[in-house]
PDB file with one MODEL, atoms N, CA, C and O in Angstrom:
MODEL        1
ATOM      1  N   MET A   1      72.152 -19.807 135.138  1.00  0.00           N
ATOM      2  CA  MET A   1      71.415 -20.658 136.125  1.00  0.00           C
ATOM      3  C   MET A   1      71.989 -22.158 135.965  1.00  0.00           C
ATOM      4  O   MET A   1      71.984 -22.668 134.844  1.00  0.00           O
ATOM      5  N   ALA A   2      72.442 -22.808 136.984  1.00  0.00           N
ATOM      6  CA  ALA A   2      72.731 -24.271 136.786  1.00  0.00           C
ATOM      7  C   ALA A   2      71.715 -25.064 137.298  1.00  0.00           C
ATOM      8  O   ALA A   2      71.168 -24.719 138.345  1.00  0.00           O
ATOM      9  N   SER A   3      71.302 -26.309 136.584  1.00  0.00           N
ATOM     10  CA  SER A   3      70.178 -27.180 137.032  1.00  0.00           C
ATOM     11  C   SER A   3      70.897 -28.221 137.619  1.00  0.00           C
ATOM     12  O   SER A   3      72.070 -28.484 137.354  1.00  0.00           O
ATOM     13  N   PRO A   4      69.989 -28.981 138.644  1.00  0.00           N
ATOM     14  CA  PRO A   4      70.668 -30.054 139.084  1.00  0.00           C
ATOM     15  C   PRO A   4      71.104 -31.225 137.991  1.00  0.00           C
ATOM     16  O   PRO A   4      70.391 -31.523 137.033  1.00  0.00           O
ATOM     17  N   ALA A   5      72.195 -31.751 138.239  1.00  0.00           N
ATOM     18  CA  ALA A   5      72.632 -32.653 137.093  1.00  0.00           C
ATOM     19  C   ALA A   5      72.179 -34.192 137.649  1.00  0.00           C
ATOM     20  O   ALA A   5      72.033 -35.145 136.884  1.00  0.00           O
ATOM     21  N   ILE A   6      71.994 -34.261 139.048  1.00  0.00           N
ATOM     22  CA  ILE A   6      71.489 -35.585 139.587  1.00  0.00           C
ATOM     23  C   ILE A   6      70.103 -35.373 139.861  1.00  0.00           C
ATOM     24  O   ILE A   6      69.761 -34.328 140.413  1.00  0.00           O
ATOM     25  N   PRO A   7      69.215 -36.295 139.520  1.00  0.00           N
ATOM     26  CA  PRO A   7      67.900 -36.258 140.003  1.00  0.00           C
ATOM     27  C   PRO A   7      67.803 -36.736 141.261  1.00  0.00           C
ATOM     28  O   PRO A   7      68.575 -37.572 141.732  1.00  0.00           O
ATOM     29  N   HIS A   8      66.531 -36.052 142.053  1.00  0.00           N
ATOM     30  CA  HIS A   8      66.397 -36.649 143.422  1.00  0.00           C
ATOM     31  C   HIS A   8      65.060 -37.262 143.405  1.00  0.00           C
ATOM     32  O   HIS A   8      64.182 -36.897 142.623  1.00  0.00           O
ATOM     33  N   PHE A   9      64.909 -38.224 144.300  1.00  0.00           N
ATOM     34  CA  PHE A   9      63.410 -38.893 144.146  1.00  0.00           C
ATOM     35  C   PHE A   9      62.990 -38.828 145.648  1.00  0.00           C
ATOM     36  O   PHE A   9      63.844 -38.671 146.521  1.00  0.00           O
ATOM     37  N   LYS A  10      61.485 -38.966 145.975  1.00  0.00           N
ATOM     38  CA  LYS A  10      61.114 -38.915 147.088  1.00  0.00           C
ATOM     39  C   LYS A  10      60.137 -39.939 147.311  1.00  0.00           C
ATOM     40  O   LYS A  10      59.590 -40.443 146.330  1.00  0.00           O
ATOM     41  N   ASN A  11      59.855 -40.300 148.428  1.00  0.00           N
ATOM     42  CA  ASN A  11      58.666 -41.515 148.410  1.00  0.00           C
ATOM     43  C   ASN A  11      57.555 -40.981 149.406  1.00  0.00           C
ATOM     44  O   ASN A  11      57.380 -41.563 150.476  1.00  0.00           O
ATOM     45  N   ASP A  12      56.873 -39.974 149.085  1.00  0.00           N
ATOM     46  CA  ASP A  12      55.847 -39.371 150.068  1.00  0.00           C
ATOM     47  C   ASP A  12      54.626 -40.449 150.379  1.00  0.00           C
ATOM     48  O   ASP A  12      53.929 -40.410 151.392  1.00  0.00           O
ATOM     49  N   GLU A  13      54.490 -41.521 149.195  1.00  0.00           N
ATOM     50  CA  GLU A  13      53.473 -42.495 149.505  1.00  0.00           C
ATOM     51  C   GLU A  13      53.930 -43.725 150.493  1.00  0.00           C
ATOM     52  O   GLU A  13      53.142 -44.513 151.016  1.00  0.00           O
ATOM     53  N   GLY A  14      55.262 -43.734 150.637  1.00  0.00           N
ATOM     54  CA  GLY A  14      55.740 -44.767 151.227  1.00  0.00           C
ATOM     55  C   GLY A  14      55.577 -46.283 150.653  1.00  0.00           C
ATOM     56  O   GLY A  14      55.304 -47.316 151.266  1.00  0.00           O
ATOM     57  N   VAL A  15      55.811 -46.089 149.403  1.00  0.00           N
ATOM     58  CA  VAL A  15      55.609 -47.489 148.543  1.00  0.00           C
ATOM     59  C   VAL A  15      57.043 -47.962 148.723  1.00  0.00           C
ATOM     60  O   VAL A  15      58.030 -47.237 148.847  1.00  0.00           O
ATOM     61  N   PRO A  16      56.995 -49.599 148.719  1.00  0.00           N
ATOM     62  CA  PRO A  16      58.259 -50.251 149.053  1.00  0.00           C
ATOM     63  C   PRO A  16      59.111 -50.279 148.038  1.00  0.00           C
ATOM     64  O   PRO A  16      60.267 -50.462 148.419  1.00  0.00           O
ATOM     65  N   THR A  17      58.945 -50.133 146.536  1.00  0.00           N
ATOM     66  CA  THR A  17      59.618 -50.187 145.371  1.00  0.00           C
ATOM     67  C   THR A  17      59.248 -48.712 144.337  1.00  0.00           C
ATOM     68  O   THR A  17      58.102 -48.312 144.130  1.00  0.00           O
ATOM     69  N   ILE A  18      60.345 -48.152 143.859  1.00  0.00           N
ATOM     70  CA  ILE A  18      60.056 -47.152 142.839  1.00  0.00           C
ATOM     71  C   ILE A  18      61.001 -47.518 141.648  1.00  0.00           C
ATOM     72  O   ILE A  18      62.188 -47.776 141.847  1.00  0.00           O
ATOM     73  N   GLY A  19      60.533 -47.530 140.613  1.00  0.00           N
ATOM     74  CA  GLY A  19      61.003 -47.835 139.266  1.00  0.00           C
ATOM     75  C   GLY A  19      61.752 -46.421 138.865  1.00  0.00           C
ATOM     76  O   GLY A  19      61.172 -45.361 139.103  1.00  0.00           O
ATOM     77  N   ILE A  20      62.921 -46.433 138.315  1.00  0.00           N
ATOM     78  CA  ILE A  20      63.310 -45.207 137.948  1.00  0.00           C
ATOM     79  C   ILE A  20      64.061 -45.419 136.600  1.00  0.00           C
ATOM     80  O   ILE A  20      64.156 -46.565 136.160  1.00  0.00           O
ATOM     81  N   GLY A  21      64.603 -44.361 135.921  1.00  0.00           N
ATOM     82  CA  GLY A  21      65.216 -44.538 134.668  1.00  0.00           C
ATOM     83  C   GLY A  21      66.819 -44.242 134.671  1.00  0.00           C
ATOM     84  O   GLY A  21      67.511 -44.131 133.659  1.00  0.00           O
ATOM     85  N   VAL A  22      67.177 -44.159 135.757  1.00  0.00           N
ATOM     86  CA  VAL A  22      68.629 -43.767 136.173  1.00  0.00           C
ATOM     87  C   VAL A  22      69.294 -44.767 137.101  1.00  0.00           C
ATOM     88  O   VAL A  22      68.640 -45.415 137.917  1.00  0.00           O
ATOM     89  N   LYS A  23      70.649 -44.883 136.954  1.00  0.00           N
ATOM     90  CA  LYS A  23      71.269 -45.595 138.040  1.00  0.00           C
ATOM     91  C   LYS A  23      72.009 -44.620 139.118  1.00  0.00           C
ATOM     92  O   LYS A  23      72.460 -45.148 140.135  1.00  0.00           O
ATOM     93  N   GLU A  24      72.138 -43.325 138.944  1.00  0.00           N
ATOM     94  CA  GLU A  24      72.962 -42.425 139.843  1.00  0.00           C
ATOM     95  C   GLU A  24      71.930 -41.441 140.125  1.00  0.00           C
ATOM     96  O   GLU A  24      71.469 -40.759 139.209  1.00  0.00           O
ATOM     97  N   PHE A  25      71.553 -41.323 141.267  1.00  0.00           N
ATOM     98  CA  PHE A  25      70.460 -40.373 142.042  1.00  0.00           C
ATOM     99  C   PHE A  25      70.604 -40.104 143.368  1.00  0.00           C
ATOM    100  O   PHE A  25      71.468 -40.674 144.035  1.00  0.00           O
ATOM    101  N   LYS A  26      69.736 -39.170 143.900  1.00  0.00           N
ATOM    102  CA  LYS A  26      69.804 -38.884 145.340  1.00  0.00           C
ATOM    103  C   LYS A  26      68.405 -39.264 145.724  1.00  0.00           C
ATOM    104  O   LYS A  26      67.410 -39.044 145.032  1.00  0.00           O
ATOM    105  N   CYS A  27      68.425 -39.867 146.917  1.00  0.00           N
ATOM    106  CA  CYS A  27      67.043 -40.315 147.712  1.00  0.00           C
ATOM    107  C   CYS A  27      66.802 -39.219 148.854  1.00  0.00           C
ATOM    108  O   CYS A  27      67.684 -39.072 149.700  1.00  0.00           O
ATOM    109  N   MET A  28      65.817 -38.563 148.898  1.00  0.00           N
ATOM    110  CA  MET A  28      65.527 -37.713 149.853  1.00  0.00           C
ATOM    111  C   MET A  28      64.486 -38.069 150.796  1.00  0.00           C
ATOM    112  O   MET A  28      64.082 -37.245 151.616  1.00  0.00           O
ATOM    113  N   GLY A  29      63.983 -39.363 150.723  1.00  0.00           N
ATOM    114  CA  GLY A  29      62.861 -39.907 151.597  1.00  0.00           C
ATOM    115  C   GLY A  29      61.725 -39.330 151.279  1.00  0.00           C
ATOM    116  O   GLY A  29      61.177 -39.699 150.241  1.00  0.00           O
ATOM    117  N   ALA A  30      61.161 -38.380 152.029  1.00  0.00           N
ATOM    118  CA  ALA A  30      59.936 -37.841 151.761  1.00  0.00           C
ATOM    119  C   ALA A  30      60.044 -36.193 151.241  1.00  0.00           C
ATOM    120  O   ALA A  30      61.204 -35.781 151.285  1.00  0.00           O
ATOM    121  N   ALA A  31      59.298 -35.450 150.884  1.00  0.00           N
ATOM    122  CA  ALA A  31      59.203 -34.159 150.604  1.00  0.00           C
ATOM    123  C   ALA A  31      59.480 -33.192 151.922  1.00  0.00           C
ATOM    124  O   ALA A  31      58.740 -33.243 152.905  1.00  0.00           O
ATOM    125  N   PRO A  32      60.533 -32.375 151.846  1.00  0.00           N
ATOM    126  CA  PRO A  32      60.524 -31.292 152.960  1.00  0.00           C
ATOM    127  C   PRO A  32      59.227 -30.896 153.410  1.00  0.00           C
ATOM    128  O   PRO A  32      58.334 -30.526 152.648  1.00  0.00           O
ATOM    129  N   PRO A  33      59.124 -30.980 154.703  1.00  0.00           N
ATOM    130  CA  PRO A  33      60.203 -30.814 155.816  1.00  0.00           C
ATOM    131  C   PRO A  33      60.324 -32.324 156.434  1.00  0.00           C
ATOM    132  O   PRO A  33      60.763 -32.498 157.570  1.00  0.00           O
ATOM    133  N   PHE A  34      59.928 -33.331 155.648  1.00  0.00           N
ATOM    134  CA  PHE A  34      59.946 -34.790 156.215  1.00  0.00           C
ATOM    135  C   PHE A  34      61.183 -35.459 155.691  1.00  0.00           C
ATOM    136  O   PHE A  34      61.379 -36.597 156.118  1.00  0.00           O
ATOM    137  N   ASP A  35      62.041 -34.971 154.858  1.00  0.00           N
ATOM    138  CA  ASP A  35      63.032 -35.575 154.172  1.00  0.00           C
ATOM    139  C   ASP A  35      64.267 -35.914 155.084  1.00  0.00           C
ATOM    140  O   ASP A  35      64.453 -35.255 156.106  1.00  0.00           O
ATOM    141  N   HIS A  36      65.101 -36.924 154.729  1.00  0.00           N
ATOM    142  CA  HIS A  36      65.999 -37.394 155.446  1.00  0.00           C
ATOM    143  C   HIS A  36      67.175 -36.730 154.671  1.00  0.00           C
ATOM    144  O   HIS A  36      67.045 -35.998 153.689  1.00  0.00           O
ATOM    145  N   PRO A  37      68.398 -37.115 155.291  1.00  0.00           N
ATOM    146  CA  PRO A  37      69.700 -36.462 154.647  1.00  0.00           C
ATOM    147  C   PRO A  37      69.461 -37.005 152.912  1.00  0.00           C
ATOM    148  O   PRO A  37      69.059 -38.125 152.595  1.00  0.00           O
ATOM    149  N   HIS A  38      69.814 -35.926 151.984  1.00  0.00           N
ATOM    150  CA  HIS A  38      69.613 -36.417 150.599  1.00  0.00           C
ATOM    151  C   HIS A  38      71.180 -37.194 150.178  1.00  0.00           C
ATOM    152  O   HIS A  38      72.273 -36.657 149.998  1.00  0.00           O
ATOM    153  N   VAL A  39      70.844 -38.450 150.119  1.00  0.00           N
ATOM    154  CA  VAL A  39      71.864 -39.486 150.169  1.00  0.00           C
ATOM    155  C   VAL A  39      72.043 -39.901 148.592  1.00  0.00           C
ATOM    156  O   VAL A  39      71.080 -40.276 147.923  1.00  0.00           O
ATOM    157  N   PHE A  40      73.463 -39.789 148.031  1.00  0.00           N
ATOM    158  CA  PHE A  40      73.572 -40.064 146.711  1.00  0.00           C
ATOM    159  C   PHE A  40      73.711 -41.817 146.649  1.00  0.00           C
ATOM    160  O   PHE A  40      74.370 -42.479 147.450  1.00  0.00           O
ATOM    161  N   LEU A  41      73.009 -42.303 145.626  1.00  0.00           N
ATOM    162  CA  LEU A  41      73.296 -43.686 145.421  1.00  0.00           C
ATOM    163  C   LEU A  41      73.515 -43.940 144.085  1.00  0.00           C
ATOM    164  O   LEU A  41      73.004 -43.275 143.183  1.00  0.00           O
ATOM    165  N   ASP A  42      74.442 -45.116 143.881  1.00  0.00           N
ATOM    166  CA  ASP A  42      74.926 -45.385 142.661  1.00  0.00           C
ATOM    167  C   ASP A  42      74.870 -46.889 142.559  1.00  0.00           C
ATOM    168  O   ASP A  42      75.580 -47.597 143.274  1.00  0.00           O
ATOM    169  N   MET A  43      73.921 -47.438 141.562  1.00  0.00           N
ATOM    170  CA  MET A  43      73.737 -48.773 141.319  1.00  0.00           C
ATOM    171  C   MET A  43      74.929 -49.627 140.807  1.00  0.00           C
ATOM    172  O   MET A  43      75.073 -50.797 141.161  1.00  0.00           O
ATOM    173  N   GLY A  44      75.741 -49.018 139.995  1.00  0.00           N
ATOM    174  CA  GLY A  44      76.839 -49.575 139.487  1.00  0.00           C
ATOM    175  C   GLY A  44      76.291 -50.445 138.323  1.00  0.00           C
ATOM    176  O   GLY A  44      75.582 -50.071 137.389  1.00  0.00           O
ATOM    177  N   ASP A  45      76.748 -51.617 138.568  1.00  0.00           N
ATOM    178  CA  ASP A  45      76.388 -52.768 137.489  1.00  0.00           C
ATOM    179  C   ASP A  45      75.039 -53.421 137.970  1.00  0.00           C
ATOM    180  O   ASP A  45      74.435 -54.148 137.182  1.00  0.00           O
ATOM    181  N   ASP A  46      74.546 -53.193 139.225  1.00  0.00           N
ATOM    182  CA  ASP A  46      73.319 -53.587 139.646  1.00  0.00           C
ATOM    183  C   ASP A  46      72.089 -52.908 138.997  1.00  0.00           C
ATOM    184  O   ASP A  46      72.234 -51.804 138.471  1.00  0.00           O
ATOM    185  N   ASP A  47      70.955 -53.485 139.012  1.00  0.00           N
ATOM    186  CA  ASP A  47      69.714 -52.874 138.682  1.00  0.00           C
ATOM    187  C   ASP A  47      68.827 -52.612 139.824  1.00  0.00           C
ATOM    188  O   ASP A  47      67.688 -52.223 139.566  1.00  0.00           O
ATOM    189  N   GLU A  48      69.100 -52.732 140.769  1.00  0.00           N
ATOM    190  CA  GLU A  48      68.527 -52.103 142.191  1.00  0.00           C
ATOM    191  C   GLU A  48      69.447 -52.017 143.170  1.00  0.00           C
ATOM    192  O   GLU A  48      70.528 -52.604 143.200  1.00  0.00           O
ATOM    193  N   ILE A  49      68.866 -51.048 144.217  1.00  0.00           N
ATOM    194  CA  ILE A  49      69.495 -50.533 145.462  1.00  0.00           C
ATOM    195  C   ILE A  49      68.541 -50.134 146.626  1.00  0.00           C
ATOM    196  O   ILE A  49      67.491 -49.538 146.390  1.00  0.00           O
ATOM    197  N   VAL A  50      68.847 -50.405 147.634  1.00  0.00           N
ATOM    198  CA  VAL A  50      67.970 -49.939 148.661  1.00  0.00           C
ATOM    199  C   VAL A  50      68.651 -48.726 149.530  1.00  0.00           C
ATOM    200  O   VAL A  50      69.833 -48.719 149.876  1.00  0.00           O
ATOM    201  N   CYS A  51      67.636 -47.644 149.836  1.00  0.00           N
ATOM    202  CA  CYS A  51      68.156 -46.538 150.369  1.00  0.00           C
ATOM    203  C   CYS A  51      68.662 -47.020 151.836  1.00  0.00           C
ATOM    204  O   CYS A  51      67.935 -47.874 152.344  1.00  0.00           O
ATOM    205  N   PRO A  52      69.665 -46.657 152.518  1.00  0.00           N
ATOM    206  CA  PRO A  52      69.997 -46.861 153.923  1.00  0.00           C
ATOM    207  C   PRO A  52      69.386 -46.205 154.755  1.00  0.00           C
ATOM    208  O   PRO A  52      69.551 -46.485 155.942  1.00  0.00           O
ATOM    209  N   TYR A  53      68.566 -45.218 154.403  1.00  0.00           N
ATOM    210  CA  TYR A  53      67.852 -44.018 155.336  1.00  0.00           C
ATOM    211  C   TYR A  53      66.261 -44.605 155.431  1.00  0.00           C
ATOM    212  O   TYR A  53      65.726 -44.853 156.512  1.00  0.00           O
ATOM    213  N   CYS A  54      65.653 -44.770 154.230  1.00  0.00           N
ATOM    214  CA  CYS A  54      64.206 -45.034 154.344  1.00  0.00           C
ATOM    215  C   CYS A  54      63.954 -46.380 153.893  1.00  0.00           C
ATOM    216  O   CYS A  54      62.775 -46.718 154.000  1.00  0.00           O
ATOM    217  N   SER A  55      64.800 -47.298 153.385  1.00  0.00           N
ATOM    218  CA  SER A  55      64.703 -48.671 153.125  1.00  0.00           C
ATOM    219  C   SER A  55      63.856 -48.639 151.776  1.00  0.00           C
ATOM    220  O   SER A  55      63.420 -49.719 151.378  1.00  0.00           O
ATOM    221  N   THR A  56      63.617 -47.617 151.122  1.00  0.00           N
ATOM    222  CA  THR A  56      63.195 -47.688 149.491  1.00  0.00           C
ATOM    223  C   THR A  56      63.893 -48.476 148.702  1.00  0.00           C
ATOM    224  O   THR A  56      65.099 -48.275 148.556  1.00  0.00           O
ATOM    225  N   LEU A  57      63.215 -49.553 148.034  1.00  0.00           N
ATOM    226  CA  LEU A  57      64.012 -50.201 146.990  1.00  0.00           C
ATOM    227  C   LEU A  57      63.686 -49.437 145.639  1.00  0.00           C
ATOM    228  O   LEU A  57      62.587 -49.118 145.185  1.00  0.00           O
ATOM    229  N   TYR A  58      64.976 -49.232 145.122  1.00  0.00           N
ATOM    230  CA  TYR A  58      64.808 -48.417 143.777  1.00  0.00           C
ATOM    231  C   TYR A  58      65.411 -49.619 142.758  1.00  0.00           C
ATOM    232  O   TYR A  58      66.406 -50.312 142.976  1.00  0.00           O
ATOM    233  N   LYS A  59      64.617 -49.662 141.706  1.00  0.00           N
ATOM    234  CA  LYS A  59      64.827 -50.581 140.505  1.00  0.00           C
ATOM    235  C   LYS A  59      64.952 -49.681 139.237  1.00  0.00           C
ATOM    236  O   LYS A  59      64.126 -48.839 138.886  1.00  0.00           O
ATOM    237  N   PHE A  60      66.152 -50.005 138.588  1.00  0.00           N
ATOM    238  CA  PHE A  60      66.300 -49.455 137.238  1.00  0.00           C
ATOM    239  C   PHE A  60      65.307 -49.983 136.275  1.00  0.00           C
ATOM    240  O   PHE A  60      64.969 -51.164 136.354  1.00  0.00           O
ATOM    241  N   ASP A  61      64.851 -49.259 135.440  1.00  0.00           N
ATOM    242  CA  ASP A  61      64.087 -49.702 134.271  1.00  0.00           C
ATOM    243  C   ASP A  61      64.459 -48.841 133.149  1.00  0.00           C
ATOM    244  O   ASP A  61      64.205 -47.637 133.147  1.00  0.00           O
ATOM    245  N   PRO A  62      65.158 -49.546 132.036  1.00  0.00           N
ATOM    246  CA  PRO A  62      65.707 -48.750 131.140  1.00  0.00           C
ATOM    247  C   PRO A  62      64.605 -48.216 130.058  1.00  0.00           C
ATOM    248  O   PRO A  62      65.009 -47.604 129.069  1.00  0.00           O
ATOM    249  N   GLY A  63      63.473 -48.407 130.216  1.00  0.00           N
ATOM    250  CA  GLY A  63      62.128 -48.013 129.495  1.00  0.00           C
ATOM    251  C   GLY A  63      61.780 -46.772 130.044  1.00  0.00           C
ATOM    252  O   GLY A  63      61.095 -46.025 129.347  1.00  0.00           O
ATOM    253  N   LEU A  64      62.162 -46.370 131.292  1.00  0.00           N
ATOM    254  CA  LEU A  64      61.871 -45.093 131.721  1.00  0.00           C
ATOM    255  C   LEU A  64      62.826 -43.801 131.557  1.00  0.00           C
ATOM    256  O   LEU A  64      64.006 -43.974 131.863  1.00  0.00           O
ATOM    257  N   LYS A  65      62.510 -42.774 131.194  1.00  0.00           N
ATOM    258  CA  LYS A  65      63.356 -41.495 131.046  1.00  0.00           C
ATOM    259  C   LYS A  65      63.920 -41.162 132.588  1.00  0.00           C
ATOM    260  O   LYS A  65      63.481 -41.675 133.618  1.00  0.00           O
ATOM    261  N   ALA A  66      64.881 -40.286 132.507  1.00  0.00           N
ATOM    262  CA  ALA A  66      65.359 -39.740 133.809  1.00  0.00           C
ATOM    263  C   ALA A  66      64.492 -39.041 134.811  1.00  0.00           C
ATOM    264  O   ALA A  66      64.758 -38.933 136.008  1.00  0.00           O
ATOM    265  N   ASP A  67      63.316 -38.526 134.140  1.00  0.00           N
ATOM    266  CA  ASP A  67      62.260 -37.909 134.832  1.00  0.00           C
ATOM    267  C   ASP A  67      61.019 -38.603 135.009  1.00  0.00           C
ATOM    268  O   ASP A  67      59.989 -37.999 135.307  1.00  0.00           O
ATOM    269  N   GLU A  68      61.068 -39.822 134.843  1.00  0.00           N
ATOM    270  CA  GLU A  68      60.067 -40.758 135.088  1.00  0.00           C
ATOM    271  C   GLU A  68      60.060 -41.635 136.235  1.00  0.00           C
ATOM    272  O   GLU A  68      61.122 -42.125 136.619  1.00  0.00           O
ATOM    273  N   THR A  69      58.889 -41.900 136.865  1.00  0.00           N
ATOM    274  CA  THR A  69      58.974 -42.897 137.762  1.00  0.00           C
ATOM    275  C   THR A  69      57.828 -43.827 137.773  1.00  0.00           C
ATOM    276  O   THR A  69      56.843 -43.482 137.121  1.00  0.00           O
ATOM    277  N   VAL A  70      57.792 -45.123 138.504  1.00  0.00           N
ATOM    278  CA  VAL A  70      56.803 -45.986 138.856  1.00  0.00           C
ATOM    279  C   VAL A  70      56.842 -46.258 140.239  1.00  0.00           C
ATOM    280  O   VAL A  70      57.798 -46.813 140.780  1.00  0.00           O
ATOM    281  N   PRO A  71      55.679 -45.828 140.907  1.00  0.00           N
ATOM    282  CA  PRO A  71      54.636 -45.093 140.365  1.00  0.00           C
ATOM    283  C   PRO A  71      55.136 -43.723 140.141  1.00  0.00           C
ATOM    284  O   PRO A  71      56.242 -43.322 140.504  1.00  0.00           O
ATOM    285  N   PRO A  72      54.159 -42.971 139.461  1.00  0.00           N
ATOM    286  CA  PRO A  72      54.432 -41.464 139.003  1.00  0.00           C
ATOM    287  C   PRO A  72      54.575 -40.663 140.245  1.00  0.00           C
ATOM    288  O   PRO A  72      54.238 -41.125 141.335  1.00  0.00           O
ATOM    289  N   GLY A  73      55.042 -39.535 140.109  1.00  0.00           N
ATOM    290  CA  GLY A  73      55.193 -38.440 141.023  1.00  0.00           C
ATOM    291  C   GLY A  73      56.282 -38.636 142.172  1.00  0.00           C
ATOM    292  O   GLY A  73      56.178 -38.031 143.239  1.00  0.00           O
ATOM    293  N   CYS A  74      57.204 -39.403 141.933  1.00  0.00           N
ATOM    294  CA  CYS A  74      58.384 -39.700 143.079  1.00  0.00           C
ATOM    295  C   CYS A  74      59.626 -38.725 142.550  1.00  0.00           C
ATOM    296  O   CYS A  74      60.557 -38.634 143.350  1.00  0.00           O
ATOM    297  N   LEU A  75      59.750 -38.039 141.394  1.00  0.00           N
ATOM    298  CA  LEU A  75      60.588 -37.375 141.055  1.00  0.00           C
ATOM    299  C   LEU A  75      60.429 -35.936 141.805  1.00  0.00           C
ATOM    300  O   LEU A  75      59.416 -35.262 141.623  1.00  0.00           O
ATOM    301  N   ALA A  76      61.562 -35.472 142.720  1.00  0.00           N
ATOM    302  CA  ALA A  76      61.411 -34.376 143.541  1.00  0.00           C
ATOM    303  C   ALA A  76      61.622 -33.060 142.575  1.00  0.00           C
ATOM    304  O   ALA A  76      62.539 -33.073 141.753  1.00  0.00           O
ATOM    305  N   GLU A  77      60.889 -32.107 142.676  1.00  0.00           N
ATOM    306  CA  GLU A  77      61.167 -30.962 142.224  1.00  0.00           C
ATOM    307  C   GLU A  77      61.650 -29.962 143.044  1.00  0.00           C
ATOM    308  O   GLU A  77      60.945 -29.354 143.850  1.00  0.00           O
ATOM    309  N   LEU A  78      62.931 -29.756 142.851  1.00  0.00           N
ATOM    310  CA  LEU A  78      63.878 -28.842 143.867  1.00  0.00           C
ATOM    311  C   LEU A  78      63.790 -27.421 143.491  1.00  0.00           C
ATOM    312  O   LEU A  78      63.810 -27.081 142.308  1.00  0.00           O
ATOM    313  N   MET A  79      63.690 -26.563 144.483  1.00  0.00           N
ATOM    314  CA  MET A  79      63.880 -25.165 144.177  1.00  0.00           C
ATOM    315  C   MET A  79      65.450 -24.804 143.955  1.00  0.00           C
ATOM    316  O   MET A  79      66.312 -25.323 144.664  1.00  0.00           O
ATOM    317  N   PRO A  80      65.730 -23.972 143.029  1.00  0.00           N
ATOM    318  CA  PRO A  80      66.975 -23.468 142.826  1.00  0.00           C
ATOM    319  C   PRO A  80      67.606 -22.806 143.670  1.00  0.00           C
ATOM    320  O   PRO A  80      66.944 -21.909 144.192  1.00  0.00           O
ATOM    321  N   ALA A  81      68.884 -22.935 144.077  1.00  0.00           N
ATOM    322  CA  ALA A  81      69.634 -22.307 145.214  1.00  0.00           C
ATOM    323  C   ALA A  81      69.759 -20.909 144.802  1.00  0.00           C
ATOM    324  O   ALA A  81      69.988 -20.630 143.625  1.00  0.00           O
ATOM    325  N   GLY A  82      69.600 -19.865 145.856  1.00  0.00           N
ATOM    326  CA  GLY A  82      70.124 -18.403 145.504  1.00  0.00           C
ATOM    327  C   GLY A  82      68.787 -17.767 145.738  1.00  0.00           C
ATOM    328  O   GLY A  82      68.646 -16.553 145.589  1.00  0.00           O
TER     329      GLY A  82
ENDMDL
END
């Protein structure tokens, strides 16, 4: 069984900014069924990026692990396909 290699983040609380520990990820807006298309975002050399769908500002924080967010709880737990 394969696990998702790219973390997905959600913004159920509608906060303006989410701190994350990765620079490549997918934003899904809110948890299903209120999600938007799961868009791949890549910060490249920058330390922040805005989702074009929900306008959430994601800021890279090297002190966070890939599964940590500020505020907590923004990592989406996806169900495995199949």
